Backbone as ProteinMPNN parsed JSONL, in Angstrom:
{"seq_chain_A": "MSQPSVRLLVCDDHLVVRAGLLALLGSAPDIEVVGEAGTGEEAIALAAKLTPDVVLMDLQLGEGMDGVEATRRITASAGPAPHVLVLTTYDTDADITRAIEAGATGYLLKAERPEELFAAIHAAAQGRTTLSPPVASRVMARMRKPQPTLTDRELDILAQLSQGLGNRDIARALFISEATVKTHLGRIYDKLGVDTRAGAVAVAKEQRLLP", "coords_chain_A": {"N_chain_A": [[-6.593, -26.21, -55.592], [-5.248, -25.415, -52.485], [-6.106, -22.905, -50.048], [-3.976, -20.366, -48.589], [-2.921, -20.813, -45.21], [-4.717, -19.24, -42.599], [-3.862, -17.236, -39.895], [-5.413, -17.019, -36.859], [-6.944, -15.113, -34.256], [-9.121, -15.537, -31.596], [-11.722, -13.786, -30.005], [-13.912, -13.796, -27.433], [-16.159, -13.434, -24.761], [-17.603, -15.456, -23.577], [-17.066, -18.569, -22.283], [-18.102, -21.082, -23.097], [-19.128, -20.543, -25.645], [-16.779, -19.74, -26.886], [-15.287, -22.109, -26.734], [-16.835, -23.72, -28.382], [-16.509, -22.395, -30.809], [-13.755, -22.714, -31.205], [-13.596, -25.48, -31.504], [-15.095, -25.785, -33.827], [-13.608, -24.243, -35.668], [-11.336, -25.707, -35.649], [-11.884, -27.716, -37.371], [-11.446, -26.719, -39.834], [-9.094, -26.967, -42.252], [-7.457, -24.965, -43.263], [-7.292, -22.879, -41.504], [-5.708, -21.548, -38.756], [-5.904, -21.405, -35.38], [-4.364, -19.215, -33.337], [-4.515, -18.116, -30.876], [-6.561, -17.224, -27.998], [-8.922, -14.975, -26.541], [-10.589, -13.466, -23.749], [-11.365, -10.976, -23.097], [-11.477, -7.495, -24.155], [-9.116, -6.141, -23.605], [-7.304, -8.257, -23.341], [-7.365, -9.228, -25.949], [-6.182, -7.148, -27.4], [-3.561, -7.167, -26.359], [-2.737, -9.794, -27.045], [-2.993, -9.702, -29.81], [-0.948, -7.983, -30.503], [1.217, -9.46, -29.621], [1.051, -12.023, -30.87], [0.675, -11.534, -33.547], [-1.602, -12.153, -35.465], [-3.362, -12.933, -38.565], [-6.022, -12.348, -38.733], [-8.469, -11.122, -36.45], [-11.052, -12.519, -34.72], [-13.823, -11.083, -33.57], [-15.981, -10.566, -30.848], [-18.715, -8.364, -29.987], [-19.928, -7.618, -27.526], [-18.437, -7.748, -24.479], [-18.702, -8.179, -21.751], [-17.576, -7.021, -18.598], [-15.421, -4.115, -18.606], [-13.517, -3.131, -21.509], [-15.296, -2.84, -24.617], [-16.022, -4.725, -27.669], [-15.929, -3.006, -29.85], [-14.254, -0.844, -29.143], [-11.927, -2.295, -28.677], [-11.479, -3.245, -31.244], [-10.983, -0.826, -32.562], [-8.558, -0.057, -31.38], [-6.857, -2.179, -32.026], [-6.805, -2.142, -34.851], [-5.663, 0.296, -35.23], [-3.113, 0.09, -34.384], [0.484, 0.371, -34.347], [2.563, -0.517, -37.145], [2.066, -3.497, -39.229], [-1.218, -4.145, -38.945], [-3.587, -6.595, -37.764], [-6.521, -7.758, -39.548], [-9.874, -7.179, -38.53], [-12.609, -9.187, -37.876], [-15.882, -8.984, -37.146], [-17.912, -10.977, -35.081], [-20.983, -11.586, -34.043], [-24.103, -11.45, -32.128], [-25.573, -9.26, -32.412], [-27.315, -6.903, -34.4], [-27.971, -4.202, -34.745], [-28.405, -0.906, -36.171], [-26.753, 0.968, -34.942], [-24.734, -0.59, -33.685], [-23.554, -1.849, -35.923], [-22.648, 0.378, -37.421], [-20.827, 1.574, -35.595], [-18.911, -0.459, -35.316], [-17.879, -0.777, -37.918], [-16.904, 1.784, -38.402], [-14.931, 1.771, -36.525], [-13.033, 0.285, -37.711], [-13.444, -2.374, -38.444], [-13.182, -5.101, -40.683], [-15.101, -6.88, -41.587], [-18.502, -7.99, -40.873], [-20.207, -10.266, -39.183], [-22.951, -12.4, -38.369], [-23.722, -14.583, -35.617], [-25.402, -16.575, -36.367], [-24.746, -17.517, -38.825], [-23.837, -20.032, -41.306], [-21.272, -22.566, -40.852], [-19.522, -22.792, -43.112], [-19.816, -20.286, -44.263], [-18.711, -18.67, -42.346], [-16.034, -19.569, -42.383], [-15.321, -18.791, -44.998], [-15.599, -16.027, -44.749], [-13.573, -15.435, -42.945], [-11.286, -15.996, -44.454], [-11.667, -14.085, -46.45], [-11.469, -11.747, -44.939], [-8.788, -11.906, -44.177], [-7.594, -11.216, -46.503], [-8.277, -8.652, -46.665], [-10.764, -8.131, -47.65], [-14.187, -7.176, -47.586], [-16.809, -8.694, -45.753], [-20.2, -9.108, -45.212], [-22.889, -10.238, -43.22], [-25.983, -11.265, -44.743], [-28.4, -9.99, -43.517], [-27.159, -7.843, -42.268], [-25.926, -6.498, -44.387], [-28.224, -5.682, -45.725], [-29.286, -3.849, -43.91], [-27.285, -1.916, -43.912], [-27.411, -1.007, -46.576], [-30.039, -0.018, -46.637], [-29.824, 2.029, -44.833], [-28.046, 3.696, -46.171], [-29.596, 4.474, -48.309], [-31.652, 5.849, -47.127], [-32.594, 9.131, -46.514], [-30.942, 11.462, -44.392], [-32.513, 12.927, -41.538], [-33.313, 16.385, -41.445], [-32.668, 18.739, -39.135], [-33.563, 21.871, -37.651], [-31.482, 24.595, -36.411], [-32.479, 25.435, -33.937], [-34.02, 23.227, -33.198], [-31.985, 21.346, -32.911], [-30.668, 22.495, -30.762], [-32.583, 22.131, -28.756], [-32.712, 19.362, -28.732], [-30.172, 18.757, -27.808], [-30.353, 19.711, -25.177], [-32.31, 18.009, -24.31], [-30.974, 15.592, -24.329], [-29.517, 15.786, -22.076], [-31.239, 15.229, -20.137], [-33.081, 17.153, -19.358], [-36.216, 18.673, -18.46], [-39.214, 20.05, -20.047], [-39.704, 22.633, -18.935], [-37.204, 23.379, -17.872], [-35.675, 23.317, -20.198], [-36.882, 25.381, -21.635], [-36.203, 27.565, -20.01], [-33.406, 27.474, -20.208], [-32.999, 28.067, -22.896], [-34.28, 30.415, -23.224], [-36.962, 30.582, -24.138], [-40.527, 29.952, -24.543], [-42.442, 27.419, -22.75], [-44.426, 26.368, -24.345], [-43.4, 26.769, -26.888], [-41.227, 25.043, -26.778], [-42.589, 22.581, -26.646], [-43.83, 22.569, -29.153], [-41.603, 22.463, -30.864], [-40.545, 20.003, -30.016], [-42.512, 18.236, -30.922], [-42.13, 18.458, -33.677], [-39.527, 17.503, -33.876], [-39.879, 14.825, -33.05], [-41.495, 13.909, -35.161], [-39.766, 14.162, -37.377], [-37.71, 12.415, -36.683], [-39.027, 10.073, -36.452], [-40.031, 9.003, -34.056], [-41.649, 8.602, -30.796], [-41.106, 9.237, -28.218], [-39.153, 10.892, -25.655], [-36.772, 9.609, -24.921], [-36.47, 7.946, -27.124], [-36.02, 9.828, -29.141], [-33.538, 10.89, -28.395], [-31.944, 8.586, -28.561], [-32.103, 7.897, -31.326], [-31.058, 10.231, -32.417], [-28.431, 10.14, -31.495], [-27.569, 7.792, -32.726], [-27.703, 8.56, -35.383], [-25.868, 10.482, -35.428], [-26.496, 13.14, -34.812], [-26.116, 14.364, -32.532], [-23.416, 15.516, -30.481]], "CA_chain_A": [[-5.453, -25.572, -54.923], [-5.69, -25.0, -51.158], [-5.841, -21.524, -49.692], [-2.951, -20.255, -47.55], [-3.478, -20.887, -43.865], [-4.957, -17.95, -41.949], [-3.599, -17.226, -38.454], [-6.605, -16.392, -36.287], [-7.113, -14.906, -32.819], [-10.558, -15.52, -31.278], [-12.053, -13.034, -28.797], [-15.311, -13.917, -26.997], [-16.091, -13.543, -23.308], [-18.308, -16.648, -23.091], [-16.198, -19.738, -22.408], [-18.755, -22.148, -23.863], [-19.169, -20.092, -27.041], [-15.4, -19.765, -27.381], [-14.912, -23.52, -26.92], [-17.545, -24.192, -29.577], [-15.86, -21.789, -31.978], [-12.44, -23.345, -31.39], [-13.833, -26.829, -32.034], [-15.55, -25.615, -35.205], [-12.492, -23.75, -36.48], [-10.356, -26.785, -35.732], [-12.245, -28.594, -38.489], [-11.06, -26.054, -41.088], [-7.664, -27.243, -42.405], [-6.683, -23.796, -43.687], [-7.388, -21.829, -40.482], [-4.954, -21.917, -37.561], [-6.184, -20.542, -34.233], [-3.087, -19.016, -32.644], [-4.743, -17.626, -29.523], [-7.939, -16.905, -27.629], [-9.02, -13.927, -25.53], [-11.916, -13.339, -23.158], [-11.647, -9.556, -22.895], [-10.904, -6.61, -25.165], [-7.728, -5.861, -23.225], [-6.524, -9.451, -23.703], [-7.293, -9.304, -27.418], [-5.195, -6.157, -27.851], [-2.232, -7.656, -25.98], [-2.405, -10.989, -27.829], [-2.843, -9.315, -31.219], [0.402, -7.419, -30.635], [2.217, -10.503, -29.342], [0.959, -13.178, -31.772], [0.536, -11.037, -34.934], [-2.484, -12.964, -36.308], [-3.85, -12.283, -39.789], [-7.397, -11.914, -38.47], [-9.022, -11.257, -35.097], [-12.502, -12.761, -34.74], [-14.159, -10.246, -32.413], [-17.351, -10.37, -30.37], [-18.893, -6.96, -29.625], [-20.222, -7.492, -26.098], [-17.398, -8.5, -23.776], [-18.885, -8.102, -20.307], [-16.923, -5.884, -17.944], [-14.245, -3.575, -19.289], [-13.593, -2.63, -22.88], [-16.143, -3.618, -25.529], [-15.37, -5.159, -28.9], [-15.725, -1.876, -30.774], [-13.039, -0.129, -28.722], [-10.798, -3.2, -28.923], [-11.267, -3.21, -32.702], [-10.362, 0.469, -32.9], [-7.155, -0.034, -30.938], [-6.089, -3.19, -32.773], [-6.601, -1.715, -36.246], [-4.874, 1.538, -35.245], [-1.789, -0.163, -33.82], [1.615, 0.623, -35.241], [2.994, -1.696, -37.904], [0.986, -4.196, -39.935], [-2.261, -4.561, -38.004], [-4.474, -7.645, -38.278], [-7.89, -7.37, -39.889], [-10.824, -7.597, -37.505], [-13.897, -9.665, -38.365], [-16.837, -9.022, -36.031], [-18.836, -12.119, -35.051], [-21.838, -11.184, -32.939], [-25.544, -11.7, -32.272], [-26.215, -7.947, -32.496], [-27.307, -6.338, -35.76], [-28.602, -2.888, -34.788], [-27.687, 0.072, -36.988], [-25.713, 1.612, -34.135], [-23.621, -1.538, -33.518], [-22.892, -2.028, -37.227], [-21.935, 1.614, -37.756], [-19.695, 1.758, -34.689], [-17.885, -1.464, -35.602], [-17.242, -0.476, -39.207], [-16.128, 3.017, -38.239], [-13.76, 1.454, -35.689], [-12.036, -0.366, -38.555], [-13.738, -3.784, -38.741], [-13.188, -5.446, -42.103], [-16.363, -7.559, -41.883], [-19.477, -8.044, -39.769], [-20.94, -11.518, -39.361], [-23.822, -12.797, -37.263], [-23.4, -15.924, -35.148], [-26.331, -17.54, -36.964], [-24.25, -17.936, -40.141], [-23.37, -21.415, -41.437], [-19.817, -22.665, -40.692], [-18.77, -22.499, -44.349], [-19.852, -18.834, -44.476], [-17.729, -18.124, -41.409], [-14.7, -19.877, -42.907], [-15.094, -17.947, -46.177], [-15.448, -14.647, -44.288], [-12.248, -15.326, -42.326], [-10.313, -15.899, -45.554], [-11.872, -12.788, -47.113], [-10.912, -10.727, -44.045], [-7.325, -12.001, -44.228], [-7.18, -10.532, -47.73], [-8.743, -7.273, -46.61], [-12.054, -7.975, -48.339], [-15.32, -7.032, -46.664], [-17.913, -9.65, -45.794], [-21.296, -8.751, -44.316], [-24.034, -11.153, -43.228], [-27.075, -10.664, -45.528], [-29.225, -9.011, -42.793], [-26.338, -6.661, -41.997], [-25.788, -5.798, -45.667], [-29.52, -5.048, -46.004], [-29.412, -2.677, -43.042], [-26.339, -0.903, -44.392], [-27.96, -0.44, -47.815], [-31.232, 0.764, -46.299], [-29.344, 3.249, -44.158], [-27.452, 4.572, -47.184], [-30.654, 5.007, -49.169], [-32.563, 6.688, -46.343], [-32.018, 10.456, -46.282], [-30.821, 11.866, -42.993], [-33.451, 13.992, -41.204], [-32.697, 17.696, -41.304], [-33.223, 19.496, -38.019], [-33.147, 23.27, -37.592], [-30.545, 24.874, -35.317], [-33.235, 25.479, -32.689], [-34.367, 21.831, -32.865], [-30.754, 20.711, -32.43], [-30.438, 23.034, -29.417], [-33.523, 21.467, -27.843], [-32.289, 17.961, -28.668], [-28.984, 18.717, -26.942], [-30.843, 19.858, -23.803], [-33.071, 16.784, -24.044], [-30.012, 14.508, -24.082], [-28.988, 15.969, -20.72], [-32.294, 14.841, -19.216], [-33.868, 18.298, -18.9], [-37.635, 18.705, -18.776], [-39.61, 21.17, -20.901], [-39.555, 23.921, -18.25], [-35.77, 23.704, -17.795], [-35.217, 23.619, -21.564], [-37.396, 26.717, -21.95], [-35.368, 28.54, -19.287], [-32.032, 27.469, -20.739], [-32.965, 28.633, -24.253], [-35.03, 31.681, -23.193], [-38.183, 30.478, -24.933], [-41.65, 29.49, -23.725], [-42.669, 25.972, -22.727], [-45.261, 26.04, -25.507], [-42.493, 26.704, -28.042], [-40.47, 23.801, -26.609], [-43.487, 21.482, -27.024], [-43.998, 22.607, -30.616], [-40.365, 21.961, -31.48], [-40.433, 18.577, -29.713], [-43.409, 17.53, -31.846], [-41.48, 18.422, -35.002], [-38.368, 16.613, -33.747], [-40.397, 13.451, -33.033], [-41.956, 13.584, -36.522], [-38.617, 14.027, -38.269], [-36.9, 11.252, -36.305], [-39.867, 8.87, -36.471], [-40.136, 8.465, -32.697], [-42.73, 9.232, -30.034], [-40.689, 9.46, -26.831], [-37.923, 11.678, -25.483], [-35.64, 8.671, -24.952], [-36.337, 7.502, -28.512], [-35.435, 10.927, -29.909], [-32.113, 10.971, -28.054], [-31.285, 7.384, -29.082], [-31.986, 8.016, -32.784], [-30.155, 11.352, -32.703], [-27.053, 9.674, -31.29], [-27.286, 6.791, -33.754], [-27.533, 9.262, -36.662], [-24.804, 11.469, -35.22], [-27.035, 14.491, -34.76], [-25.636, 14.897, -31.26], [-21.968, 15.292, -30.314]], "C_chain_A": [[-5.92, -25.028, -53.58], [-5.298, -23.549, -50.896], [-4.737, -21.48, -48.644], [-3.609, -20.244, -46.18], [-3.576, -19.499, -43.243], [-4.713, -18.102, -40.447], [-4.691, -16.396, -37.778], [-6.532, -16.268, -34.769], [-8.613, -14.764, -32.552], [-10.789, -14.763, -29.976], [-13.552, -13.129, -28.518], [-15.286, -14.143, -25.491], [-16.821, -14.757, -22.743], [-17.465, -17.897, -23.346], [-16.799, -20.833, -23.283], [-18.797, -21.799, -25.347], [-17.771, -20.186, -27.655], [-14.945, -21.199, -27.651], [-15.57, -24.093, -28.161], [-16.906, -23.661, -30.848], [-14.525, -22.467, -32.265], [-12.585, -24.749, -31.974], [-14.232, -26.748, -33.506], [-14.393, -25.214, -36.119], [-11.408, -24.809, -36.63], [-10.646, -27.743, -36.872], [-11.895, -27.97, -39.84], [-9.547, -26.2, -41.266], [-6.818, -26.021, -42.745], [-6.844, -22.608, -42.737], [-6.676, -22.327, -39.226], [-5.261, -20.927, -36.436], [-4.912, -20.424, -33.406], [-3.267, -18.506, -31.22], [-6.214, -17.347, -29.278], [-7.942, -15.893, -26.493], [-10.45, -13.848, -25.02], [-12.313, -11.903, -22.899], [-11.022, -8.742, -24.027], [-9.439, -6.33, -24.888], [-6.812, -7.032, -23.594], [-6.321, -9.529, -25.21], [-6.238, -8.354, -27.96], [-3.775, -6.661, -27.569], [-1.813, -8.849, -26.832], [-2.222, -10.667, -29.31], [-1.446, -8.756, -31.469], [1.465, -8.497, -30.501], [2.244, -11.591, -30.415], [0.898, -12.809, -33.255], [-0.328, -11.946, -35.819], [-2.843, -12.21, -37.593], [-5.216, -11.648, -39.538], [-7.723, -12.084, -36.987], [-10.537, -11.414, -35.244], [-13.055, -12.163, -33.447], [-15.651, -10.216, -32.091], [-17.488, -8.901, -29.949], [-19.108, -6.761, -28.133], [-19.26, -8.378, -25.315], [-17.495, -8.367, -22.259], [-18.237, -6.859, -19.729], [-15.733, -5.398, -18.767], [-14.536, -3.126, -20.705], [-14.501, -3.484, -23.762], [-15.393, -3.922, -26.822], [-15.091, -4.043, -29.878], [-14.439, -1.139, -30.425], [-11.801, -0.998, -28.949], [-10.455, -3.223, -30.41], [-10.538, -1.938, -33.113], [-8.875, 0.464, -32.542], [-6.29, -1.032, -31.71], [-5.793, -2.703, -34.182], [-5.754, -0.444, -36.346], [-3.458, 1.331, -34.731], [-0.686, 0.053, -34.849], [2.028, -0.672, -35.946], [1.821, -2.354, -38.609], [-0.043, -4.748, -38.948], [-3.11, -5.678, -38.603], [-5.825, -7.057, -38.685], [-8.802, -7.893, -38.787], [-12.148, -7.976, -38.169], [-14.827, -9.786, -37.163], [-17.736, -10.246, -36.187], [-19.715, -11.92, -33.82], [-23.291, -11.605, -33.164], [-26.283, -10.391, -32.507], [-26.156, -7.369, -33.906], [-28.042, -5.002, -35.822], [-27.758, -1.944, -35.64], [-26.515, 0.675, -36.216], [-24.495, 0.694, -33.973], [-22.827, -1.685, -34.813], [-22.05, -0.807, -37.571], [-20.692, 1.791, -36.906], [-18.561, 0.78, -35.018], [-17.138, -1.145, -36.89], [-16.383, 0.78, -39.109], [-14.874, 2.78, -37.394], [-12.689, 0.716, -36.485], [-12.283, -1.826, -38.864], [-13.804, -4.018, -40.246], [-14.51, -6.101, -42.505], [-17.243, -7.638, -40.658], [-20.377, -9.244, -40.012], [-21.81, -11.798, -38.133], [-23.541, -14.249, -36.898], [-24.331, -16.992, -35.718], [-25.848, -18.064, -38.315], [-23.795, -19.402, -40.132], [-21.838, -21.443, -41.331], [-19.043, -22.295, -41.958], [-18.745, -21.002, -44.676], [-18.819, -18.157, -43.564], [-16.315, -18.358, -41.927], [-14.359, -18.962, -44.093], [-14.849, -16.496, -45.766], [-14.079, -14.429, -43.648], [-11.172, -15.189, -43.402], [-10.438, -14.557, -46.276], [-11.245, -11.682, -46.262], [-9.391, -10.723, -44.092], [-6.766, -11.276, -45.445], [-7.659, -9.083, -47.776], [-10.06, -7.037, -47.31], [-13.192, -7.977, -47.324], [-16.358, -8.126, -46.872], [-18.955, -9.214, -44.771], [-22.362, -9.836, -44.38], [-25.169, -10.491, -44.004], [-27.95, -9.676, -44.753], [-28.466, -7.713, -42.514], [-26.189, -5.83, -43.273], [-27.082, -5.057, -46.004], [-29.684, -3.783, -45.176], [-28.49, -1.554, -43.5], [-26.878, -0.218, -45.639], [-29.174, 0.446, -47.526], [-30.827, 2.088, -45.667], [-28.762, 4.231, -45.174], [-28.52, 5.218, -48.069], [-31.548, 6.009, -48.444], [-31.938, 8.057, -46.088], [-31.989, 10.794, -44.799], [-31.845, 12.968, -42.698], [-32.701, 15.305, -41.015], [-33.397, 18.461, -40.192], [-32.715, 20.926, -38.075], [-32.177, 23.454, -36.426], [-31.263, 24.866, -33.974], [-33.617, 24.064, -32.244], [-33.152, 21.076, -32.341], [-30.415, 21.194, -31.021], [-31.309, 22.296, -28.397], [-33.137, 20.004, -27.652], [-31.088, 17.81, -27.735], [-29.394, 18.829, -25.47], [-31.564, 18.58, -23.37], [-32.124, 15.647, -23.653], [-29.398, 14.607, -22.697], [-30.055, 15.678, -19.669], [-33.155, 15.988, -18.709], [-35.327, 18.176, -19.303], [-37.963, 19.943, -19.595], [-39.37, 22.526, -20.238], [-38.09, 24.335, -18.196], [-35.195, 24.037, -19.172], [-35.632, 25.032, -21.952], [-36.546, 27.792, -21.282], [-33.981, 28.644, -19.895], [-31.939, 28.187, -22.086], [-33.747, 29.947, -24.369], [-36.218, 31.683, -24.154], [-39.299, 29.948, -24.04], [-41.76, 27.97, -23.756], [-43.479, 25.533, -23.938], [-44.401, 25.898, -26.758], [-41.662, 25.425, -27.988], [-41.319, 22.614, -27.073], [-43.688, 21.412, -28.532], [-42.779, 22.029, -31.318], [-40.2, 20.464, -31.226], [-41.3, 17.753, -30.653], [-42.778, 17.386, -33.224], [-40.277, 17.476, -34.993], [-38.822, 15.157, -33.796], [-40.799, 13.015, -34.438], [-40.769, 13.306, -37.443], [-37.792, 12.772, -37.97], [-37.698, 9.96, -36.292], [-39.971, 8.195, -35.121], [-41.315, 9.119, -31.981], [-42.39, 9.402, -28.552], [-39.396, 10.269, -26.801], [-36.694, 10.775, -25.585], [-35.383, 8.191, -26.38], [-35.67, 8.563, -29.368], [-33.93, 11.015, -29.662], [-31.351, 9.783, -28.645], [-31.065, 7.487, -30.589], [-31.006, 9.125, -33.152], [-28.696, 10.939, -32.532], [-26.649, 8.688, -32.375], [-26.981, 7.472, -35.085], [-26.566, 10.429, -36.56], [-25.291, 12.913, -35.32], [-26.628, 15.174, -33.462], [-24.145, 14.635, -31.144], [-21.697, 14.09, -29.434]], "O_chain_A": [[-6.882, -24.263, -53.526], [-4.315, -23.038, -51.432], [-4.565, -22.436, -47.889], [-4.715, -19.73, -46.012], [-2.653, -18.69, -43.34], [-5.283, -18.984, -39.805], [-4.868, -15.218, -38.088], [-6.112, -17.198, -34.08], [-9.293, -13.969, -33.202], [-10.147, -15.046, -28.965], [-14.364, -12.603, -29.279], [-14.494, -14.943, -24.993], [-16.681, -15.063, -21.559], [-17.185, -18.238, -24.495], [-16.108, -21.437, -24.103], [-18.536, -22.646, -26.201], [-17.601, -20.647, -28.784], [-14.3, -21.474, -28.663], [-14.954, -24.855, -28.906], [-16.777, -24.379, -31.839], [-14.201, -22.76, -33.416], [-11.8, -25.159, -32.83], [-13.77, -27.539, -34.329], [-14.22, -25.773, -37.202], [-10.658, -24.813, -37.605], [-9.77, -28.496, -37.296], [-12.031, -28.621, -40.876], [-8.787, -25.611, -40.497], [-5.604, -26.029, -42.542], [-6.57, -21.468, -43.112], [-6.998, -23.392, -38.698], [-4.917, -19.749, -36.531], [-4.437, -21.41, -32.842], [-2.313, -18.461, -30.443], [-7.01, -17.248, -30.212], [-7.094, -15.934, -25.602], [-11.401, -14.123, -25.751], [-13.453, -11.625, -22.527], [-10.158, -9.226, -24.758], [-8.619, -6.284, -25.805], [-5.702, -6.838, -24.089], [-5.234, -9.857, -25.684], [-5.486, -8.705, -28.869], [-2.9, -6.591, -28.432], [-0.673, -8.917, -27.291], [-1.397, -11.282, -29.987], [-0.837, -9.016, -32.506], [2.49, -8.457, -31.181], [3.315, -12.035, -30.826], [1.053, -13.673, -34.118], [0.162, -12.46, -36.825], [-2.647, -10.999, -37.688], [-5.528, -10.572, -40.05], [-7.311, -13.055, -36.353], [-11.212, -10.558, -35.815], [-12.788, -12.672, -32.358], [-16.477, -9.886, -32.942], [-16.497, -8.264, -29.595], [-18.541, -5.845, -27.538], [-19.263, -9.6, -25.464], [-16.483, -8.435, -21.562], [-18.336, -5.773, -20.3], [-15.122, -6.158, -19.518], [-15.669, -2.785, -21.046], [-14.482, -4.711, -23.668], [-14.28, -3.444, -27.04], [-14.135, -4.112, -30.651], [-13.629, -0.843, -31.303], [-10.754, -0.5, -29.364], [-9.282, -3.22, -30.786], [-9.6, -1.971, -33.909], [-8.04, 0.929, -33.318], [-5.128, -0.755, -32.009], [-4.666, -2.831, -34.662], [-5.198, -0.14, -37.402], [-2.682, 2.284, -34.647], [-0.901, -0.066, -36.055], [1.862, -1.769, -35.412], [0.707, -1.831, -38.589], [0.23, -5.697, -38.213], [-3.33, -5.707, -39.814], [-6.215, -5.988, -38.217], [-8.527, -8.931, -38.185], [-12.729, -7.194, -38.921], [-14.588, -10.596, -36.268], [-18.253, -10.52, -37.27], [-19.251, -12.067, -32.689], [-23.659, -12.057, -34.248], [-27.485, -10.398, -32.772], [-25.098, -7.344, -34.533], [-28.671, -4.692, -36.833], [-26.556, -2.149, -35.81], [-25.428, 0.868, -36.761], [-23.356, 1.143, -34.107], [-21.596, -1.65, -34.811], [-20.89, -0.93, -37.963], [-19.624, 2.119, -37.422], [-17.389, 1.155, -34.997], [-15.911, -1.232, -36.944], [-15.283, 0.839, -39.658], [-13.881, 3.495, -37.529], [-11.57, 0.536, -36.006], [-11.437, -2.474, -39.481], [-14.403, -3.237, -40.984], [-14.987, -5.907, -43.623], [-16.794, -7.385, -39.54], [-21.202, -9.244, -40.926], [-21.441, -11.47, -37.006], [-23.169, -15.052, -37.754], [-24.071, -18.186, -35.566], [-26.469, -18.958, -38.889], [-23.419, -19.941, -39.091], [-21.176, -20.465, -41.676], [-18.042, -21.582, -41.898], [-17.795, -20.504, -45.281], [-18.15, -17.203, -43.96], [-15.49, -17.445, -41.911], [-13.253, -18.428, -44.18], [-14.007, -15.812, -46.347], [-13.49, -13.358, -43.793], [-10.261, -14.371, -43.279], [-9.433, -13.963, -46.667], [-10.576, -10.79, -46.785], [-8.771, -9.66, -44.052], [-5.636, -10.789, -45.437], [-7.48, -8.382, -48.772], [-10.447, -5.893, -47.546], [-13.151, -8.699, -46.327], [-16.736, -8.445, -47.999], [-18.632, -8.979, -43.607], [-22.704, -10.307, -45.465], [-25.315, -9.271, -43.938], [-28.231, -8.599, -45.279], [-29.047, -6.627, -42.521], [-26.312, -4.605, -43.24], [-27.043, -3.935, -46.51], [-30.164, -2.765, -45.674], [-28.867, -0.382, -43.477], [-26.815, 1.006, -45.755], [-29.315, 1.526, -48.101], [-31.422, 3.131, -45.939], [-28.955, 5.442, -45.06], [-28.368, 6.354, -48.518], [-32.127, 6.901, -49.062], [-30.858, 8.137, -45.503], [-32.904, 10.449, -44.051], [-32.031, 13.861, -43.525], [-31.588, 15.326, -40.489], [-34.578, 18.789, -40.3], [-31.583, 21.176, -38.49], [-32.062, 22.586, -35.561], [-30.733, 24.358, -32.986], [-33.547, 23.741, -31.058], [-33.274, 20.257, -31.429], [-29.938, 20.423, -30.188], [-30.843, 21.894, -27.331], [-33.225, 19.47, -26.546], [-31.003, 16.85, -26.969], [-28.851, 18.128, -24.616], [-31.445, 18.133, -22.229], [-32.427, 14.846, -22.769], [-28.827, 13.64, -22.194], [-29.825, 15.85, -18.471], [-33.886, 15.823, -17.733], [-35.641, 17.637, -20.365], [-37.099, 20.792, -19.816], [-38.894, 23.46, -20.883], [-37.759, 25.496, -18.441], [-34.343, 24.915, -19.305], [-34.846, 25.788, -22.523], [-36.208, 28.802, -21.9], [-33.444, 29.736, -20.077], [-30.936, 28.833, -22.385], [-33.866, 30.519, -25.452], [-36.449, 32.649, -24.881], [-39.047, 29.54, -22.906], [-41.243, 27.315, -24.661], [-43.25, 24.457, -24.491], [-44.638, 25.019, -27.587], [-41.417, 24.793, -29.016], [-40.836, 21.747, -27.801], [-43.713, 20.328, -29.115], [-42.895, 21.22, -32.239], [-39.766, 19.73, -32.114], [-40.881, 16.697, -31.127], [-42.876, 16.336, -33.86], [-40.033, 16.749, -35.955], [-38.223, 14.343, -34.5], [-40.491, 11.901, -34.863], [-40.771, 12.332, -38.196], [-37.245, 12.145, -38.878], [-37.132, 8.877, -36.14], [-39.998, 6.968, -35.033], [-41.91, 10.069, -32.489], [-43.268, 9.675, -27.732], [-38.65, 10.324, -27.779], [-35.709, 11.117, -26.239], [-34.235, 8.044, -26.799], [-34.846, 8.244, -30.226], [-33.147, 11.192, -30.594], [-30.247, 9.946, -29.166], [-29.973, 7.201, -31.079], [-30.217, 8.979, -34.086], [-27.833, 11.333, -33.317], [-25.529, 8.735, -32.883], [-26.111, 7.023, -35.831], [-26.456, 11.251, -37.469], [-24.596, 13.787, -35.839], [-26.769, 16.387, -33.305], [-23.655, 13.629, -31.658], [-20.538, 13.755, -29.187]]}, "name": "protein", "num_of_chains": 1, "seq": "MSQPSVRLLVCDDHLVVRAGLLALLGSAPDIEVVGEAGTGEEAIALAAKLTPDVVLMDLQLGEGMDGVEATRRITASAGPAPHVLVLTTYDTDADITRAIEAGATGYLLKAERPEELFAAIHAAAQGRTTLSPPVASRVMARMRKPQPTLTDRELDILAQLSQGLGNRDIARALFISEATVKTHLGRIYDKLGVDTRAGAVAVAKEQRLLP"}
């Protein structure tokens, strides 16, 4: 028994990649591509106009809105919103978290086999989550890993650090000595598993320790 046809909107800013996807999807008898977009803004407009079942969304879209923001706006639109299936080359914790929190139903890597992509599109149309194996592994590892616990003072210093302040300026802002700042920085690095100021800020943002 054949599956019901899924109406699909494809969003990718690379013309060659998009053409390849359209050719590939054209070989699936139960998937109908109803439109294609090269920007996040286009995807939002076409999703409202064409009412697809699923939007196949790239994350990096060049200039303008990225795929995460486009996903957030499409899934939050009034009325029955399409499901969004992310198809990307990026599998960092930050990208995965942002996409899922924005409302993406699934997260697939472009290295997947065609049949896996077709199956994920049908799953997304039914509201079921599909994650590429490497993505699923990262999500599980993240859930198992306890979040680092920073003291209020360490969070204060981290906030100053994120604004690009040096040790002397942080010490002045918080009315503490430079030596105390250095001690706290050492503890922050240990807890976050980093060894640079930029690394500390990046991990803190990824783990939502900073506003």
